[in-house]
TIPA-882008 format. One record per residue: residue in three letters; residue number from 1; y, z, x of N, C-alpha, C in turn. Coordinates in Angstrom, 3 decimals. Layout:
# residues N
ala  NUM  Y  Z  X  Y  Z  X  Y  Z  X
...
This chain:
# residues 125
unk  1  -1.958  -9.959  3.103  -3.155  -8.255  2.316  -3.930  -8.588  3.677
unk  2  -4.259  -9.822  3.993  -5.139  -9.284  5.307  -4.980  -8.853  6.788
unk  3  -3.332  -9.056  6.483  -2.524  -8.782  7.960  -2.733  -7.184  7.700
unk  4  -2.091  -6.732  6.899  -2.094  -4.958  6.234  -3.629  -4.238  6.297
unk  5  -4.178  -5.353  6.082  -6.104  -4.568  6.242  -6.337  -4.149  7.511
unk  6  -5.871  -5.409  8.377  -6.284  -5.364  10.077  -5.197  -3.701  10.782
unk  7  -4.127  -3.965  9.967  -3.253  -2.849  10.655  -3.915  -1.154  10.073
unk  8  -4.456  -1.242  8.996  -4.575  -0.480  8.384  -6.334  0.585  8.824
unk  9  -6.791  -0.876  8.965  -8.041  -0.017  10.070  -7.529  1.156  11.668
unk  10  -6.303  0.390  12.000  -6.161  1.186  13.201  -5.477  2.636  12.439
unk  11  -4.654  2.403  11.408  -4.304  4.240  10.658  -5.197  4.719  10.808
unk  12  -6.286  4.355  10.125  -7.513  4.909  9.936  -7.958  5.641  10.782
unk  13  -8.320  4.643  11.850  -8.551  5.407  13.019  -7.998  6.639  13.794
unk  14  -6.806  6.481  13.779  -5.754  7.351  14.104  -5.446  8.564  13.243
unk  15  -5.953  8.129  11.932  -5.154  9.495  11.079  -6.518  9.862  9.842
unk  16  -7.734  9.338  10.311  -8.681  9.918  9.774  -9.809  10.104  10.370
unk  17  -10.128  9.225  10.917  -11.481  9.355  11.972  -11.683  10.064  12.999
unk  18  -10.555  9.960  13.725  -10.041  10.845  15.038  -10.530  12.320  14.613
unk  19  -9.693  12.583  13.744  -9.224  14.397  13.344  -10.859  14.900  12.807
unk  20  -11.180  14.064  11.785  -12.227  14.369  10.723  -13.349  14.448  12.114
unk  21  -13.677  13.158  13.191  -14.591  13.960  14.352  -14.692  14.803  15.054
unk  22  -13.089  15.313  15.340  -12.487  16.654  15.977  -13.048  17.852  15.342
unk  23  -12.515  18.267  14.257  -12.765  19.009  13.131  -14.328  18.873  12.790
unk  24  -15.194  17.682  13.083  -16.461  18.164  12.610  -17.361  18.901  13.948
unk  25  -16.856  17.862  15.471  -17.217  18.415  16.338  -17.222  20.000  16.808
unk  26  -15.538  20.416  16.922  -14.928  21.330  17.232  -15.171  22.317  16.458
unk  27  -14.986  22.696  15.218  -15.424  23.375  14.290  -16.324  23.579  13.034
unk  28  -17.295  22.643  13.217  -18.373  22.257  12.232  -17.786  22.234  10.471
unk  29  -16.776  21.627  10.576  -16.181  21.381  9.068  -15.953  19.892  8.850
unk  30  -16.589  19.394  7.726  -16.972  18.348  6.904  -16.392  17.917  5.847
unk  31  -15.435  16.917  5.746  -14.571  16.997  4.524  -15.844  16.263  3.460
unk  32  -15.620  16.753  2.227  -16.806  16.403  1.148  -16.229  15.021  0.531
unk  33  -17.462  13.718  0.013  -16.744  12.633  0.112  -15.244  12.795  -1.003
unk  34  -15.157  13.144  -1.802  -13.718  13.376  -2.633  -12.657  13.829  -2.006
unk  35  -12.805  14.818  -1.394  -11.728  15.265  -0.188  -11.210  13.861  0.723
unk  36  -12.071  13.623  1.374  -11.956  12.244  1.801  -11.425  11.157  1.227
unk  37  -11.746  11.308  0.183  -11.161  9.877  -0.633  -9.853  10.456  -0.963
unk  38  -9.614  11.668  -1.126  -8.204  11.852  -1.653  -7.540  11.502  -0.283
unk  39  -7.535  11.909  0.487  -7.422  12.082  1.836  -6.706  10.887  2.701
unk  40  -7.763  10.021  2.319  -6.932  8.479  2.646  -6.025  7.834  1.749
unk  41  -6.464  8.187  0.859  -5.554  7.861  -0.482  -3.812  8.134  -0.317
unk  42  -3.797  9.303  0.445  -2.572  9.710  0.746  -2.299  9.349  2.000
unk  43  -2.979  9.349  3.216  -2.918  8.420  4.607  -2.430  6.590  3.701
unk  44  -2.648  6.498  3.154  -2.214  5.115  3.011  -0.821  5.239  1.948
unk  45  -0.929  6.132  1.413  -0.019  6.434  0.406  1.906  6.048  1.540
unk  46  1.370  6.874  2.862  2.295  7.744  3.401  2.757  6.309  3.985
unk  47  1.696  5.519  4.756  1.988  4.245  5.118  2.897  3.035  4.144
unk  48  2.491  2.881  3.613  3.190  2.184  2.782  4.626  2.578  2.241
unk  49  4.568  4.177  1.817  6.005  4.332  1.044  6.888  4.290  2.397
unk  50  6.339  4.773  3.260  7.210  5.113  4.839  7.968  3.419  4.793
unk  51  6.833  2.439  5.092  7.832  1.008  5.395  8.527  0.484  3.984
unk  52  7.681  0.551  2.509  8.264  0.398  1.979  10.140  0.381  1.823
unk  53  9.674  2.084  2.174  11.468  2.709  1.788  12.220  2.560  3.028
unk  54  11.809  2.199  3.788  12.468  2.079  5.138  12.909  0.791  5.516
unk  55  12.559  -0.280  4.976  12.970  -1.535  4.854  12.669  -2.311  3.829
unk  56  12.023  -1.837  3.057  11.254  -2.773  2.266  10.237  -3.891  2.556
unk  57  9.633  -3.521  4.057  8.461  -4.394  4.400  7.101  -3.396  5.174
unk  58  6.510  -3.959  5.141  5.521  -3.374  5.731  5.476  -4.301  6.972
unk  59  4.666  -4.169  8.237  4.097  -4.690  9.768  4.078  -5.839  9.490
unk  60  2.855  -6.075  8.701  2.689  -7.468  8.180  3.560  -8.118  7.271
unk  61  4.628  -7.508  6.248  5.258  -8.187  5.404  6.332  -9.208  6.328
unk  62  6.592  -8.221  7.346  8.190  -8.631  8.534  7.491  -9.897  8.979
unk  63  5.734  -10.263  9.385  5.563  -11.200  9.718  5.981  -12.863  8.590
unk  64  5.858  -12.180  7.985  6.362  -13.653  6.572  7.117  -13.210  6.715
unk  65  8.609  -12.275  6.791  9.838  -12.558  5.861  10.011  -12.304  4.595
unk  66  9.183  -11.307  3.746  9.044  -10.828  2.605  9.451  -9.645  2.549
unk  67  9.816  -9.328  1.499  10.268  -7.545  1.379  10.101  -7.360  0.075
unk  68  9.912  -5.733  -0.446  9.878  -5.492  -1.964  10.947  -4.967  -2.488
unk  69  11.232  -5.913  -3.509  12.532  -5.717  -4.132  12.578  -5.235  -5.561
unk  70  13.471  -4.635  -6.285  13.612  -4.256  -7.827  14.088  -5.714  -8.829
unk  71  13.699  -5.314  -9.464  13.942  -6.524  -10.844  15.368  -7.536  -10.203
unk  72  16.415  -6.403  -9.490  17.606  -7.229  -9.776  17.843  -8.269  -7.721
unk  73  16.877  -7.663  -7.180  17.002  -7.887  -5.867  17.313  -6.668  -5.037
unk  74  17.563  -5.810  -5.484  17.971  -4.500  -4.926  16.750  -3.592  -4.219
unk  75  17.087  -2.609  -3.819  16.070  -1.750  -3.424  15.458  -0.529  -4.526
unk  76  14.034  -0.617  -4.365  13.626  -0.130  -5.635  13.852  1.452  -4.848
unk  77  13.994  2.097  -6.193  13.545  3.763  -6.303  12.639  4.311  -5.463
unk  78  12.233  5.526  -5.366  10.777  5.719  -4.572  9.960  6.244  -5.439
unk  79  10.462  6.171  -7.077  9.488  6.380  -7.958  8.935  5.161  -8.361
unk  80  9.370  3.509  -8.191  9.116  2.404  -8.328  7.963  2.132  -7.493
unk  81  8.131  2.947  -6.399  7.153  1.984  -5.102  5.910  3.408  -5.047
unk  82  6.175  4.273  -5.283  4.998  5.280  -5.558  4.177  4.844  -6.759
unk  83  4.649  3.929  -7.967  4.262  3.823  -9.233  3.111  2.754  -8.607
unk  84  4.052  1.382  -7.750  3.357  0.203  -7.145  1.870  0.448  -6.239
unk  85  2.575  1.523  -5.680  1.078  1.565  -4.694  -0.196  2.373  -5.517
unk  86  0.448  3.095  -6.293  -0.593  3.507  -7.012  -0.875  2.542  -8.401
unk  87  -0.674  1.554  -8.993  -0.713  0.716  -9.444  -1.681  -0.365  -8.828
unk  88  -1.318  -0.403  -7.696  -1.739  -1.320  -6.506  -3.741  -1.307  -6.335
unk  89  -3.721  0.380  -6.658  -5.280  0.322  -6.347  -6.224  -0.160  -7.283
unk  90  -6.049  -0.004  -8.501  -6.883  -1.035  -9.811  -6.907  -2.068  -9.690
unk  91  -5.666  -2.389  -9.169  -5.329  -4.134  -9.311  -5.774  -4.637  -8.269
unk  92  -6.045  -4.070  -7.054  -7.009  -4.726  -6.063  -8.409  -4.296  -6.518
unk  93  -8.883  -3.405  -7.053  -10.427  -2.978  -6.670  -11.244  -3.163  -8.162
unk  94  -10.527  -3.751  -9.148  -11.224  -4.062  -10.112  -11.323  -5.381  -10.464
unk  95  -11.989  -6.029  -9.001  -11.768  -7.794  -9.090  -10.969  -7.926  -8.787
unk  96  -9.789  -7.805  -8.051  -8.434  -8.523  -7.787  -7.755  -8.830  -9.411
unk  97  -8.102  -8.434  -10.291  -7.650  -8.809  -11.733  -5.805  -8.667  -11.673
unk  98  -5.608  -8.005  -10.919  -3.913  -7.803  -10.845  -3.383  -8.969  -9.948
unk  99  -3.906  -9.259  -8.808  -3.704  -10.019  -8.262  -3.863  -11.602  -8.971
unk  100  -5.081  -11.635  -9.636  -4.796  -13.204  -10.374  -4.060  -12.751  -11.290
unk  101  -3.489  -11.833  -11.700  -2.510  -11.780  -12.683  -1.532  -12.857  -12.144
unk  102  -0.561  -13.325  -11.457  0.068  -13.830  -10.923  -0.194  -15.159  -10.906
unk  103  -1.179  -15.990  -11.411  -1.400  -16.789  -11.407  -1.125  -17.264  -13.037
unk  104  -0.993  -16.359  -14.205  -0.672  -16.480  -15.478  0.848  -15.760  -15.645
unk  105  1.242  -15.461  -14.882  2.724  -14.384  -14.937  3.618  -15.154  -14.314
unk  106  5.027  -15.740  -15.325  5.672  -16.759  -15.907  6.579  -16.682  -14.200
unk  107  6.822  -15.527  -13.947  7.704  -15.106  -12.514  6.703  -15.047  -11.154
unk  108  5.451  -15.226  -11.258  4.192  -15.533  -10.169  3.783  -14.190  -9.811
unk  109  4.069  -12.918  -10.390  4.404  -11.838  -9.694  2.744  -11.052  -10.322
unk  110  2.613  -10.270  -9.429  1.137  -9.284  -8.975  1.511  -8.361  -10.538
unk  111  0.543  -7.811  -11.191  0.578  -7.342  -12.796  1.399  -5.929  -12.022
unk  112  1.087  -5.134  -10.490  1.149  -3.745  -10.519  2.376  -3.805  -10.427
unk  113  3.134  -5.233  -9.478  4.764  -5.397  -9.483  5.417  -5.435  -10.765
unk  114  4.643  -6.253  -11.705  5.092  -6.160  -12.692  5.468  -4.803  -13.757
unk  115  4.247  -3.939  -13.680  4.229  -2.395  -13.955  5.235  -1.934  -13.710
unk  116  5.432  -2.128  -12.463  6.522  -0.865  -12.003  8.083  -1.355  -11.584
unk  117  8.442  -2.621  -11.895  9.652  -3.113  -11.749  10.039  -3.549  -10.825
unk  118  8.977  -4.315  -9.970  9.439  -4.521  -8.180  8.867  -5.745  -8.482
unk  119  8.990  -6.666  -7.129  8.573  -8.183  -6.982  9.046  -8.106  -5.614
unk  120  7.635  -9.283  -4.742  7.934  -9.415  -3.542  8.760  -10.758  -3.490
unk  121  9.697  -10.624  -2.583  10.732  -11.745  -2.152  10.986  -12.090  -0.572
unk  122  11.411  -13.165  -0.755  11.750  -13.569  0.842  12.448  -13.038  1.241
unk  123  12.570  -12.114  2.459  14.259  -11.836  3.109  14.651  -12.692  3.658
unk  124  16.174  -12.511  3.471  17.333  -13.340  3.653  17.572  -13.155  5.096
unk  125  17.579  -14.248  6.056  18.063  -13.892  7.557  19.284  -12.949  7.802
């Protein structure tokens, strides 16, 4: 997660900060706080869904040879990946409860993976 966070800082700089700076300076347009949050949510969704759907891995997951799979080890559907992304927000932001869930889960899955029907597995060579 830490590696992905570092990569997301670059994604934010390129897709959120820079365009909003240009819009603000050139056209005097400033997004409201709620519009900016929605935009960031969608930018992050695009980042994660593009990577998960395109090979089951974000760039950081490649480092650790991990991938997202469905319950049977196959490729998750776009619906499952979208649901995983949406559920990961409260899982992470509510005190990390969804991450801590893995400590008591019999398969050591995060709560958002359990609910979305996905899991993190080691990628075969």
